[in-house]
C-alpha positions in Angstrom: 16.1 -32.0 27.6 14.8 -32.7 24.1 11.4 -31.3 25.0 12.8 -28.3 26.8 15.2 -27.4 23.9 12.4 -27.9 21.3 10.1 -25.6 23.4 12.7 -22.9 23.8 13.6 -23.1 20.0 9.9 -22.8 19.2 9.5 -19.7 21.5 12.6 -18.1 19.9 11.3 -19.0 16.4 7.9 -17.5 17.1 9.6 -14.3 18.5 11.5 -13.9 15.2 8.3 -14.4 13.2 7.2 -11.0 14.5 9.6 -9.2 12.1 8.4 -11.2 9.1 6.2 -9.3 6.6 3.1 -11.4 7.4 3.1 -10.7 11.2 4.9 -7.4 11.8 2.1 -5.2 10.4 -0.5 -6.8 12.6 1.7 -6.5 15.7 2.5 -2.9 14.9 -1.2 -2.0 14.5 -2.1 -3.7 17.7 0.6 -1.8 19.6 -0.4 1.5 18.0 -4.0 0.8 18.8 -3.1 0.3 22.5 -1.2 3.6 22.5 -4.1 5.4 20.7 -6.7 4.3 23.2 -4.6 5.2 26.2 -5.8 2.0 28.0 -5.2 1.7 31.7 -2.6 -0.7 33.0 -5.2 -3.3 33.9 -6.9 -3.0 30.5 -3.5 -3.3 28.8 -2.7 -6.5 30.7 -6.1 -8.0 29.9 -5.7 -7.2 26.2 -2.2 -8.7 26.2 -3.5 -11.9 27.8 -6.4 -12.1 25.4 -4.0 -11.6 22.4 -1.7 -14.3 23.7 -4.6 -16.7 24.2 -5.7 -16.1 20.6 -2.2 -16.8 19.3 -1.5 -19.9 21.4 -5.0 -21.3 20.8 -4.6 -21.2 17.0 -1.0 -22.6 17.1 -2.2 -25.5 19.3 -5.2 -26.2 17.0 -2.9 -26.2 14.0 -0.4 -28.5 15.8 -3.2 -30.9 16.8 -4.5 -31.0 13.3 -1.0 -31.7 12.0 -0.4 -34.5 14.5 -3.8 -36.1 13.6 -3.0 -35.9 9.9 0.4 -37.5 10.3 -1.1 -40.2 12.6 -3.3 -41.1 9.7 -0.3 -41.8 7.5 -0.4 -38.5 5.5 2.9 -36.8 4.9 2.3 -33.2 6.1 4.4 -30.6 7.7 4.0 -27.1 9.2 1.7 -24.9 7.1 0.1 -28.1 5.8 -3.0 -26.1 5.0 -1.1 -24.3 2.3 -1.0 -27.5 0.3 -4.7 -26.8 -0.5 -5.1 -24.2 -3.3 -8.4 -23.0 -1.9 -6.6 -22.1 1.4 -3.8 -20.4 -0.5 -6.2 -18.4 -2.6 -8.3 -17.5 0.5 -5.2 -16.3 2.3 -4.1 -14.2 -0.7 -7.5 -12.5 -0.7 -7.3 -12.0 3.1 -3.9 -10.3 2.8 -5.2 -8.0 0.1 -8.1 -7.0 2.3 -5.8 -6.3 5.2 -3.4 -4.4 3.0 -6.3 -2.2 1.7 -7.3 -1.6 5.3 -3.8 -0.4 6.1 -3.8 1.7 3.0 -6.8 3.6 4.2 -9.4 2.3 1.7 -11.7 1.3 4.5 -11.7 0.8 8.3 -12.2 -2.6 10.0 -15.0 -1.9 12.5 -14.4 -2.8 16.1 -16.9 -5.5 17.1 -19.7 -4.2 19.4 -19.3 -7.3 21.6 -15.5 -6.7 22.1 -16.2 -5.0 25.5 -14.7 -1.9 27.0 -11.3 -3.4 27.3 -11.4 -4.9 23.8 -10.5 -8.4 25.0 -12.5 -10.2 22.3 -11.0 -8.0 19.7 -7.5 -8.7 21.1 -8.2 -12.5 21.0 -9.4 -12.3 17.4 -6.3 -10.2 16.4 -4.0 -12.8 18.1 -5.8 -15.6 16.3 -5.4 -13.8 13.0 -1.7 -13.1 13.7 -1.1 -16.8 14.3 -3.0 -17.9 11.2 -1.3 -15.5 8.8 2.1 -16.5 10.3 1.8 -20.0 8.8 3.2 -19.0 5.4 6.3 -17.6 7.1 9.2 -19.5 8.5 12.4 -18.4 10.2 15.4 -19.5 12.2 14.9 -22.2 14.9 11.5 -23.1 13.7 12.6 -26.0 11.5 14.4 -27.7 14.4 11.6 -27.1 16.9 8.8 -28.2 14.6 10.8 -31.2 13.3 11.3 -32.3 16.9 7.6 -31.8 17.6 6.7 -34.2 14.8 8.6 -37.1 16.5 7.7 -36.3 20.1 4.6 -37.7 21.9 1.5 -35.7 21.3 1.4 -33.9 24.6 5.0 -32.8 24.3 4.4 -31.8 20.6 1.5 -29.6 21.6 3.7 -28.0 24.2 6.1 -27.1 21.4 3.4 -25.6 19.3 2.2 -23.6 22.3 5.8 -22.4 22.7 5.6 -21.1 19.1 2.4 -19.2 19.9 4.0 -17.8 23.1 7.0 -16.6 21.1 4.7 -14.8 18.6 2.8 -13.2 21.4 5.8 -12.2 23.5 6.3 -8.6 22.2 2.7 -7.6 22.8 2.6 -9.4 26.1 5.7 -7.4 27.1 4.0 -4.2 26.1 0.9 -5.1 28.1 2.8 -6.0 31.3 5.8 -3.6 31.3 4.7 0.0 31.8 8.1 1.3 30.7 7.7 -0.2 27.3 4.1 1.0 27.0 5.1 4.5 27.9 7.7 4.5 25.2 5.1 3.9 22.5 4.9 7.1 20.4 2.0 9.4 20.9 -0.8 9.2 18.4 -0.6 11.7 15.6 -0.7 12.1 11.8 2.4 9.9 11.5 0.2 6.9 12.2 -1.6 7.2 8.8 1.8 7.2 7.1 3.0 4.2 9.0 -0.2 2.3 8.1 0.4 2.9 4.4 4.0 1.7 4.7 2.9 -1.4 6.5 0.5 -2.1 3.7 3.4 -2.8 1.4 4.6 -6.1 3.0 1.0 -7.3 3.1 0.6 -6.7 -0.6 4.0 -8.5 -1.2 2.8 -11.5 0.9 -0.4 -11.7 -1.2 1.7 -11.6 -4.3 3.9 -14.4 -3.1 0.7 -16.5 -2.2 -0.6 -15.8 -5.8 2.7 -17.2 -7.1 2.3 -20.3 -5.0 -1.3 -20.7 -6.2 -0.2 -20.5 -9.8 2.4 -23.2 -9.2 -0.1 -25.4 -7.5 -3.2 -25.0 -9.6 -2.1 -23.2 -12.8 -2.7 -19.8 -14.3 -6.5 -20.1 -14.4 -6.6 -20.5 -10.6 -4.4 -17.4 -10.2 -6.5 -15.4 -12.6 -9.7 -16.5 -10.7 -8.0 -15.4 -7.4 -7.1 -12.0 -9.0 -10.7 -11.5 -10.1 -11.9 -12.2 -6.6 -9.4 -9.7 -5.2 -10.5 -7.0 -7.7 -14.2 -7.7 -6.7 -13.3 -7.6 -3.0 -11.5 -4.3 -3.5 -14.5 -2.8 -5.2 -16.8 -3.9 -2.3 -14.4 -2.7 0.3 -14.0 0.7 -1.5 -17.8 1.0 -1.5 -17.8 0.1 2.2 -15.1 2.7 2.9 -17.2 5.3 1.1 -20.2 4.5 3.2 -18.0 4.7 6.4 -17.0 8.3 5.4 -20.6 9.5 4.9 
């Protein structure tokens, strides 16, 4: 019962993470992309499964790393990688790059190897959603992940998989329930406006990560991260200009 309750709490906690500012824009863009391409029912299911596989794989990998670190005697918890200032700074730069993409400064190219159904791209998007979800927390997550720490390793990994399943559930439902997919709004000019709106929480998340970096490593580290962000913005603006040629 402990394992079952922890698993269900992890699924519910992961589901709630989808409305957090670090995950919601990615989920929204993925759903909008599915509507824009007008994928067939089979292709939509394949993309949903690939997205789910990406999310669950990263959650299990993070869970396995956490279990291994705690087994070595280190005192780590969920989002343990955020204790490293380099990871925090890297995530802040990543969020700024994603926000600039949403704001229309440049377009993320679709990988040529993603295939007609875009399964590789869907897997990568799911992996990204799971990774950027680590700075966020929500109801039920604390109890579920706290239980995972004291459970045997196989049961703990099941709980982490439940967290990934919860994060993936909305897109999984869109892929497998035609009624939900048919309710997605038709593509149009509103999509550009929505993208710019979704850029705001991404910028705010980057700002929060910068604050964490400043607390961890001081003002110099925060200024260095800001300088990298400005440089990245210049490069991305140049790339966006090239894309429009």
